[in-house]
C-alpha positions as a Python dict, from the first residue, in 0.01 Angstrom:
ca = {
    (1, 'M'): (0, 0, 0),
    (2, 'Q'): (282, 240, 87),
    (3, 'N'): (445, 188, -254),
    (4, 'D'): (116, 273, -429),
    (5, 'R'): (200, 640, -376),
    (6, 'Y'): (519, 615, -580),
    (7, 'W'): (370, 407, -861),
    (8, 'I'): (74, 646, -897),
    (9, 'W'): (317, 938, -897),
    (10, 'L'): (535, 776, -1165),
    (11, 'Q'): (238, 692, -1386),
    (12, 'N'): (122, 1049, -1355),
    (13, 'V'): (457, 1199, -1460),
    (14, 'M'): (527, 948, -1737),
    (15, 'G'): (180, 952, -1888),
    (16, 'Y'): (-1, 651, -2032),
    (17, 'A'): (120, 403, -2296),
    (18, 'S'): (476, 527, -2245),
    (19, 'R'): (789, 310, -2266),
    (20, 'T'): (766, 172, -1914),
    (21, 'Y'): (947, -152, -2001),
    (22, 'D'): (1268, 35, -2088),
    (23, 'V'): (1249, 246, -1773),
    (24, 'L'): (1202, -47, -1536),
    (25, 'S'): (1477, -243, -1708),
    (26, 'V'): (1715, 14, -1557),
    (27, 'W'): (1534, 146, -1252),
    (28, 'H'): (1388, -121, -1027),
    (29, 'S'): (1101, 65, -863),
    (30, 'A'): (900, 385, -871),
    (31, 'K'): (1033, 482, -528),
    (32, 'E'): (1390, 456, -657),
    (33, 'I'): (1305, 691, -944),
    (34, 'Y'): (1130, 934, -708),
    (35, 'N'): (1438, 955, -486),
    (36, 'A'): (1695, 956, -769),
    (37, 'D'): (1914, 1254, -853),
    (38, 'K'): (1751, 1451, -1134),
    (39, 'D'): (2078, 1485, -1326),
    (40, 'L'): (2114, 1106, -1314),
    (41, 'L'): (1762, 1063, -1445),
    (42, 'R'): (1836, 1303, -1729),
    (43, 'A'): (2162, 1129, -1812),
    (44, 'S'): (1983, 795, -1845),
    (45, 'Q'): (1802, 936, -2154),
    (46, 'L'): (1496, 728, -2061),
    (47, 'F'): (1273, 1027, -1991),
    (48, 'S'): (1154, 1308, -2215),
    (49, 'D'): (1200, 1673, -2121),
    (50, 'I'): (828, 1695, -2043),
    (51, 'Q'): (847, 1393, -1811),
    (52, 'L'): (1153, 1533, -1634),
    (53, 'R'): (979, 1867, -1588),
    (54, 'K'): (671, 1697, -1442),
    (55, 'M'): (893, 1511, -1195),
    (56, 'E'): (1018, 1846, -1066),
    (57, 'I'): (676, 2000, -1015),
    (58, 'T'): (471, 1697, -908),
    (59, 'D'): (473, 1572, -551),
    (60, 'L'): (302, 1278, -380),
    (61, 'S'): (-9, 1475, -281),
    (62, 'I'): (-180, 1383, -610),
    (63, 'A'): (-117, 1016, -539),
    (64, 'D'): (-249, 1056, -184),
    (65, 'K'): (-574, 1203, -321),
    (66, 'V'): (-614, 908, -561),
    (67, 'I'): (-557, 660, -278),
    (68, 'S'): (-812, 841, -62),
    (69, 'D'): (-1072, 831, -342),
    (70, 'C'): (-1018, 458, -392),
    (71, 'E'): (-1042, 381, -22),
    (72, 'E'): (-1368, 576, 0),
    (73, 'K'): (-1525, 378, -287),
    (74, 'G'): (-1372, 42, -204),
    (75, 'W'): (-1168, 30, -526),
    (76, 'K'): (-845, -168, -523),
    (77, 'I'): (-510, -40, -646),
    (78, 'V'): (-277, -292, -810),
    (79, 'N'): (71, -167, -893),
    (80, 'Y'): (347, -326, -1100),
    (81, 'E'): (511, -484, -794),
    (82, 'D'): (196, -654, -662),
    (83, 'G'): (134, -1026, -694),
    (84, 'E'): (-212, -956, -839),
    (85, 'Y'): (-63, -766, -1132),
    (86, 'P'): (-132, -959, -1458),
    (87, 'P'): (201, -1122, -1555),
    (88, 'Q'): (117, -1108, -1926),
    (89, 'L'): (105, -728, -1915),
    (90, 'R'): (469, -718, -1807),
    (91, 'Q'): (564, -856, -2149),
    (92, 'I'): (469, -544, -2348),
    (93, 'F'): (689, -235, -2375),
    (94, 'D'): (417, 11, -2265),
    (95, 'F'): (251, -172, -1977),
    (96, 'P'): (47, 27, -1723),
    (97, 'L'): (221, 96, -1392),
    (98, 'V'): (-104, 96, -1195),
    (99, 'L'): (-444, -68, -1240),
    (100, 'Y'): (-760, 34, -1056),
    (101, 'V'): (-1005, -247, -988),
    (102, 'S'): (-1369, -257, -885),
    (103, 'G'): (-1466, -616, -814),
    (104, 'D'): (-1274, -940, -785),
    (105, 'V'): (-901, -869, -810),
    (106, 'K'): (-836, -1240, -870),
    (107, 'C'): (-967, -1192, -1223),
    (108, 'L'): (-640, -1016, -1306),
    (109, 'T'): (-455, -1347, -1283),
    (110, 'H'): (-720, -1568, -1443),
    (111, 'E'): (-578, -1856, -1651),
    (112, 'M'): (-811, -1820, -1949),
    (113, 'P'): (-903, -1459, -2036),
    (114, 'I'): (-1061, -1442, -2382),
    (115, 'G'): (-1150, -1109, -2541),
    (116, 'V'): (-1476, -1071, -2736),
    (117, 'I'): (-1503, -739, -2920),
    (118, 'G'): (-1678, -589, -3221),
    (119, 'T'): (-1896, -317, -3362),
    (120, 'R'): (-2120, -92, -3155),
    (121, 'K'): (-2401, -139, -3409),
    (122, 'P'): (-2407, -514, -3474),
    (123, 'S'): (-2631, -710, -3705),
    (124, 'Q'): (-2864, -968, -3554),
    (125, 'Y'): (-2636, -1239, -3691),
    (126, 'A'): (-2336, -1092, -3506),
    (127, 'I'): (-2538, -1059, -3186),
    (128, 'D'): (-2644, -1424, -3205),
    (129, 'V'): (-2290, -1545, -3270),
    (130, 'A'): (-2134, -1328, -2995),
    (131, 'E'): (-2399, -1440, -2746),
    (132, 'T'): (-2364, -1808, -2830),
    (133, 'I'): (-1984, -1814, -2824),
    (134, 'S'): (-1959, -1603, -2506),
    (135, 'I'): (-2202, -1831, -2323),
    (136, 'E'): (-2013, -2144, -2423),
    (137, 'L'): (-1676, -1992, -2335),
    (138, 'A'): (-1805, -1883, -1995),
    (139, 'K'): (-1950, -2228, -1927),
    (140, 'R'): (-1605, -2371, -1989),
    (141, 'N'): (-1458, -2132, -1728),
    (142, 'A'): (-1311, -1879, -1968),
    (143, 'L'): (-1305, -1518, -1846),
    (144, 'I'): (-1485, -1298, -2101),
    (145, 'V'): (-1306, -966, -2151),
    (146, 'S'): (-1432, -663, -2342),
    (147, 'G'): (-1446, -285, -2334),
    (148, 'G'): (-1785, -212, -2184),
    (149, 'A'): (-1920, -34, -2493),
    (150, 'Q'): (-2259, -85, -2651),
    (151, 'G'): (-2305, -350, -2915),
    (152, 'I'): (-2087, -661, -2919),
    (153, 'D'): (-1903, -561, -2598),
    (154, 'S'): (-2228, -553, -2401),
    (155, 'V'): (-2351, -876, -2558),
    (156, 'A'): (-2029, -1051, -2455),
    (157, 'H'): (-2033, -921, -2097),
    (158, 'N'): (-2401, -994, -2034),
    (159, 'S'): (-2393, -1335, -2202),
    (160, 'A'): (-2100, -1447, -1986),
    (161, 'M'): (-2280, -1343, -1670),
    (162, 'D'): (-2609, -1497, -1785),
    (163, 'A'): (-2420, -1825, -1818),
    (164, 'G'): (-2295, -1799, -1460),
    (165, 'G'): (-1944, -1703, -1567),
    (166, 'K'): (-1719, -1406, -1496),
    (167, 'T'): (-1639, -1104, -1709),
    (168, 'V'): (-1390, -817, -1703),
    (169, 'V'): (-1470, -470, -1834),
    (170, 'I'): (-1158, -273, -1933),
    (171, 'M'): (-1238, 97, -1930),
    (172, 'G'): (-1081, 389, -2113),
    (173, 'C'): (-1162, 633, -1832),
    (174, 'G'): (-1168, 643, -1452),
    (175, 'L'): (-1391, 419, -1241),
    (176, 'G'): (-1567, 721, -1096),
    (177, 'Y'): (-1641, 892, -1426),
    (178, 'D'): (-2002, 877, -1546),
    (179, 'Y'): (-1929, 708, -1878),
    (180, 'L'): (-2205, 566, -2097),
    (181, 'S'): (-2476, 573, -1831),
    (182, 'V'): (-2693, 329, -2029),
    (183, 'N'): (-2435, 59, -1952),
    (184, 'E'): (-2402, 139, -1583),
    (185, 'P'): (-2627, -155, -1480),
    (186, 'M'): (-2403, -390, -1677),
    (187, 'R'): (-2089, -252, -1512),
    (188, 'N'): (-2248, -277, -1167),
    (189, 'R'): (-2333, -636, -1242),
    (190, 'A'): (-1979, -704, -1363),
    (191, 'E'): (-1836, -575, -1036),
    (192, 'H'): (-2014, -866, -862),
    (193, 'N'): (-1944, -1120, -1137),
    (194, 'G'): (-1588, -1033, -1227),
    (195, 'A'): (-1431, -688, -1232),
    (196, 'V'): (-1417, -346, -1393),
    (197, 'I'): (-1057, -228, -1441),
    (198, 'T'): (-873, 74, -1580),
    (199, 'E'): (-529, 233, -1574),
    (200, 'Y'): (-675, 582, -1529),
    (201, 'P'): (-721, 746, -1186),
    (202, 'P'): (-1078, 743, -1047),
    (203, 'Y'): (-1232, 1055, -1197),
    (204, 'T'): (-1045, 1076, -1528),
    (205, 'S'): (-1289, 1175, -1804),
    (206, 'A'): (-1330, 979, -2128),
    (207, 'K'): (-1131, 1098, -2431),
    (208, 'S'): (-1109, 916, -2763),
    (209, 'F'): (-733, 860, -2757),
    (210, 'Q'): (-760, 692, -2416),
    (211, 'F'): (-973, 415, -2563),
    (212, 'V'): (-700, 349, -2818),
    (213, 'Q'): (-451, 333, -2530),
    (214, 'R'): (-690, 100, -2347),
    (215, 'N'): (-691, -140, -2642),
    (216, 'R'): (-329, -239, -2580),
    (217, 'I'): (-427, -364, -2233),
    (218, 'T'): (-711, -573, -2376),
    (219, 'A'): (-479, -727, -2636),
    (220, 'A'): (-201, -802, -2389),
    (221, 'F'): (-424, -921, -2105),
    (222, 'C'): (-613, -1178, -2311),
    (223, 'K'): (-489, -1517, -2421),
    (224, 'G'): (-677, -1465, -2745),
    (225, 'V'): (-922, -1210, -2884),
    (226, 'L'): (-1232, -1275, -3096),
    (227, 'V'): (-1358, -1002, -3333),
    (228, 'V'): (-1729, -1035, -3413),
    (229, 'E'): (-1828, -799, -3696),
    (230, 'A'): (-1609, -498, -3758),
    (231, 'G'): (-1634, -235, -4028),
    (232, 'E'): (-1343, -95, -4225),
    (233, 'K'): (-1269, 174, -3964),
    (234, 'S'): (-1387, -10, -3654),
    (235, 'G'): (-1207, 56, -3327),
    (236, 'S'): (-1184, -320, -3287),
    (237, 'L'): (-917, -324, -3558),
    (238, 'S'): (-688, -125, -3330),
    (239, 'T'): (-713, -401, -3071),
    (240, 'A'): (-672, -668, -3340),
    (241, 'N'): (-350, -509, -3465),
    (242, 'R'): (-215, -509, -3112),
    (243, 'V'): (-307, -876, -3073),
    (244, 'L'): (-99, -961, -3380),
    (245, 'K'): (185, -737, -3264),
    (246, 'Y'): (196, -915, -2928),
    (247, 'N'): (190, -1256, -3102),
    (248, 'K'): (-140, -1349, -2938),
    (249, 'D'): (-421, -1554, -3094),
    (250, 'L'): (-659, -1352, -3311),
    (251, 'F'): (-998, -1504, -3395),
    (252, 'V'): (-1262, -1359, -3624),
    (253, 'V'): (-1621, -1418, -3730),
    (254, 'T'): (-1653, -1330, -4097),
    (255, 'G'): (-1972, -1224, -4271),
    (256, 'D'): (-2147, -1084, -4575),
    (257, 'A'): (-1895, -961, -4832),
    (258, 'R'): (-2161, -737, -4985),
    (259, 'G'): (-2216, -514, -4685),
    (260, 'K'): (-1995, -269, -4495),
    (261, 'G'): (-2039, -420, -4150),
    (262, 'F'): (-1794, -706, -4198),
    (263, 'V'): (-1532, -537, -4418),
    (264, 'G'): (-1279, -507, -4137),
    (265, 'A'): (-1347, -855, -4002),
    (266, 'N'): (-1313, -1011, -4345),
    (267, 'K'): (-981, -835, -4400),
    (268, 'L'): (-854, -975, -4071),
    (269, 'A'): (-933, -1323, -4201),
    (270, 'Q'): (-744, -1246, -4520),
    (271, 'N'): (-445, -1135, -4313),
    (272, 'G'): (-424, -1454, -4110),
    (273, 'A'): (-678, -1431, -3827),
    (274, 'R'): (-832, -1769, -3745),
    (275, 'V'): (-1193, -1788, -3867),
    (276, 'V'): (-1418, -1947, -3604),
    (277, 'F'): (-1782, -2046, -3576),
    (278, 'S'): (-1805, -2172, -3219),
    (279, 'A'): (-1643, -2167, -2877),
    (280, 'D'): (-1493, -2509, -2950),
    (281, 'D'): (-1298, -2364, -3241),
    (282, 'I'): (-1125, -2140, -2986),
    (283, 'L'): (-1093, -2376, -2691),
    (284, 'T'): (-930, -2660, -2883),
    (285, 'L'): (-625, -2439, -2926),
    (286, 'Y'): (-582, -2437, -2550),
    (287, 'G'): (-606, -2808, -2482),
    (288, 'F'): (-985, -2846, -2459),
    (289, 'E'): (-1144, -3145, -2629),
    (290, 'I'): (-1429, -3077, -2871),
    (291, 'R'): (-1751, -3227, -2740),
    (292, 'N'): (-1958, -3182, -3053),
    (293, 'R'): (-1811, -3171, -3401),
    (294, 'D'): (-2128, -3015, -3535),
    (295, 'S'): (-2047, -2706, -3328),
    (296, 'F'): (-1919, -2574, -3663),
    (297, 'Y'): (-2287, -2509, -3727),
    (298, 'F'): (-2448, -2526, -3384),
    (299, 'S'): (-2338, -2428, -3036),
    (300, 'G'): (-2354, -2662, -2740),
    (301, 'T'): (-2652, -2462, -2612),
    (302, 'G'): (-2860, -2599, -2898),
    (303, 'K'): (-2901, -2256, -3055),
    (304, 'A'): (-2812, -2244, -3423),
    (305, 'V'): (-2528, -2005, -3495),
    (306, 'F'): (-2677, -1952, -3841),
    (307, 'E'): (-3029, -1906, -3707),
    (308, 'G'): (-3233, -1676, -3927),
    (309, 'I'): (-3032, -1754, -4240),
    (310, 'D'): (-3218, -1946, -4508),
    (311, 'D'): (-2930, -2153, -4640),
    (312, 'Y'): (-2693, -2333, -4403),
    (313, 'P'): (-2338, -2401, -4530),
    (314, 'E'): (-2405, -2768, -4601),
    (315, 'G'): (-2766, -2804, -4502),
    (316, 'K'): (-2899, -2824, -4148),
    (317, 'N'): (-2838, -3172, -4006),
    (318, 'E'): (-3110, -3318, -3789),
    (319, 'K'): (-2868, -3556, -3620),
    (320, 'P'): (-2500, -3502, -3545),
    (321, 'K'): (-2281, -3682, -3792),
    (322, 'K'): (-1912, -3739, -3756),
    (323, 'R'): (-1696, -3657, -4051),
    (324, 'K'): (-1551, -3966, -4207),
    (325, 'N'): (-1184, -3996, -4284),
    (326, 'K'): (-1208, -4290, -4524),
    (327, 'N'): (-1113, -4075, -4823),
    (328, 'I'): (-819, -3916, -4650),
    (329, 'I'): (-508, -4130, -4610),
    (330, 'K'): (-148, -4039, -4561),
    (331, 'A'): (3, -3896, -4876),
    (332, 'E'): (261, -4110, -5048),
    (333, 'K'): (545, -3980, -5252),
    (334, 'S'): (470, -4019, -5620),
    (335, 'E'): (490, -3843, -5952),
    (336, 'K'): (178, -3640, -6013),
    (337, 'T'): (69, -3489, -6339),
    (338, 'E'): (-140, -3174, -6368),
    (339, 'G'): (-503, -3238, -6289),
    (340, 'E'): (-437, -3583, -6140),
    (341, 'K'): (-588, -3674, -5804),
    (342, 'E'): (-343, -3750, -5526),
    (343, 'K'): (-329, -4098, -5382),
    (344, 'S'): (-466, -3956, -5060),
    (345, 'G'): (-801, -3920, -5232),
    (346, 'I'): (-786, -3538, -5230),
    (347, 'N'): (-811, -3344, -5552),
    (348, 'T'): (-545, -3080, -5502),
    (349, 'D'): (-675, -2888, -5804),
    (350, 'L'): (-942, -2757, -5567),
    (351, 'L'): (-685, -2612, -5328),
    (352, 'S'): (-473, -2300, -5350),
    (353, 'Q'): (-102, -2350, -5415),
    (354, 'E'): (-20, -2254, -5057),
    (355, 'A'): (-274, -2503, -4921),
    (356, 'K'): (-125, -2780, -5137),
    (357, 'T'): (223, -2703, -5006),
    (358, 'V'): (111, -2685, -4643),
    (359, 'Y'): (-89, -3009, -4678),
    (360, 'K'): (218, -3186, -4814),
    (361, 'A'): (428, -3063, -4520),
    (362, 'I'): (174, -3192, -4267),
    (363, 'S'): (149, -3524, -4453),
    (364, 'E'): (526, -3559, -4420),
    (365, 'G'): (513, -3517, -4045),
    (366, 'E'): (529, -3143, -3973),
    (367, 'A'): (269, -3060, -3708),
    (368, 'Y'): (344, -2714, -3568),
    (369, 'L'): (297, -2373, -3727),
    (370, 'D'): (660, -2261, -3702),
    (371, 'D'): (789, -2591, -3841),
    (372, 'I'): (542, -2582, -4130),
    (373, 'A'): (644, -2226, -4215),
    (374, 'K'): (1011, -2317, -4200),
    (375, 'K'): (972, -2626, -4418),
    (376, 'T'): (750, -2460, -4679),
    (377, 'R'): (928, -2122, -4668),
    (378, 'I'): (586, -1958, -4660),
    (379, 'Q'): (520, -1662, -4431),
    (380, 'I'): (334, -1756, -4113),
    (381, 'R'): (29, -1545, -4196),
    (382, 'D'): (-3, -1716, -4535),
    (383, 'V'): (40, -2054, -4365),
    (384, 'L'): (-250, -1966, -4134),
    (385, 'V'): (-469, -1878, -4431),
    (386, 'A'): (-378, -2210, -4598),
    (387, 'L'): (-452, -2401, -4278),
    (388, 'T'): (-792, -2232, -4255),
    (389, 'E'): (-864, -2344, -4611),
    (390, 'L'): (-759, -2700, -4528),
    (391, 'E'): (-971, -2701, -4213),
    (392, 'F'): (-1277, -2580, -4407),
    (393, 'E'): (-1227, -2864, -4651),
    (394, 'G'): (-1213, -3110, -4360),
    (395, 'I'): (-861, -3215, -4454),
    (396, 'V'): (-669, -3113, -4141),
    (397, 'E'): (-759, -3030, -3784),
    (398, 'C'): (-589, -2846, -3502),
    (399, 'G'): (-556, -3039, -3179),
    (400, 'A'): (-424, -2963, -2834),
    (401, 'G'): (-111, -2754, -2822),
    (402, 'N'): (-173, -2608, -3169),
    (403, 'E'): (-67, -2935, -3332),
    (404, 'Y'): (-203, -2982, -3684),
    (405, 'R'): (-278, -3324, -3822),
    (406, 'I'): (-452, -3496, -4112),
    (407, 'R'): (-815, -3578, -4032),
}
């Protein structure tokens, strides 16, 4: 608690989304920086002139006021040194020095945080998909994380809580600021079924650039992030870009190529995001076993993901049917002429060149993304696109530990 003063002070003088990783690679604590000789701080070249000036004119009284506000409201302060601080945030170069928490602080160290984000004006299709996937993820003990906005964010938060699960709302303003009053009941509910967190002091107002800064926390905090409907200029794309930058798992629900609502989401799929249709498509990457192969079309709740759409991808099955592997056997080395079917029973003319190359690598024993990319000399993003194509064709599947294999 005593060190909270120094961390709040340091966050105040450094600003938000600054290069905190570099600073704390040299200086070991906020208190050490507070007590350091100013000439030494300047000589380190880790601080800008503005930051150095703020250090000279800012004392600990601001931090004391923040602490007093949090104590009055029952909000928790988690600084970089605390055991409750999310370890995954320490891996990014601009991690927050302080987090303010209303609710269960244990959520910060949850083993399976999954982000679900998307447009503020979703289609009914996107609402149904976000609701179904969020419910199933929550039932499997995933922590649903989003930004507390209207639209897909609210659907994700409420669906998780409706399923008896927990959710985390990551705010782009202070906990005490009256932001988006229409969603106040949802945030109040989240405080008792998870947590509302932010890096901004209690009464910091909402400004547009702060929500962009907030997106880096969402991307870094989550194990993977699902984008459900995003237009060409959607704010969700900012989070998605961070997810890719941090080498996290990016999932996407694609949609109608004719409309504007899914333009951004569809581009993410083109650039290597994993296209999903159910919670199982996400959970299998983290060691969960698929309970129902028809979850490609239907969720475990029994609600059709494609409900309301006249034509299902391959027709709506009345009874679950397992895909048969009888036409897929291990490829054998042989001379192949153009247009000839492979001995595996797969007509490679129907596949893209990248998919053919990736399939061959998996057939020859390569199972992991990095190894496939190395063997084929194809960029990882293009390998992911090829794998998605192969999975759609029912040729390969991804098992526990991200291991790909022939079905």
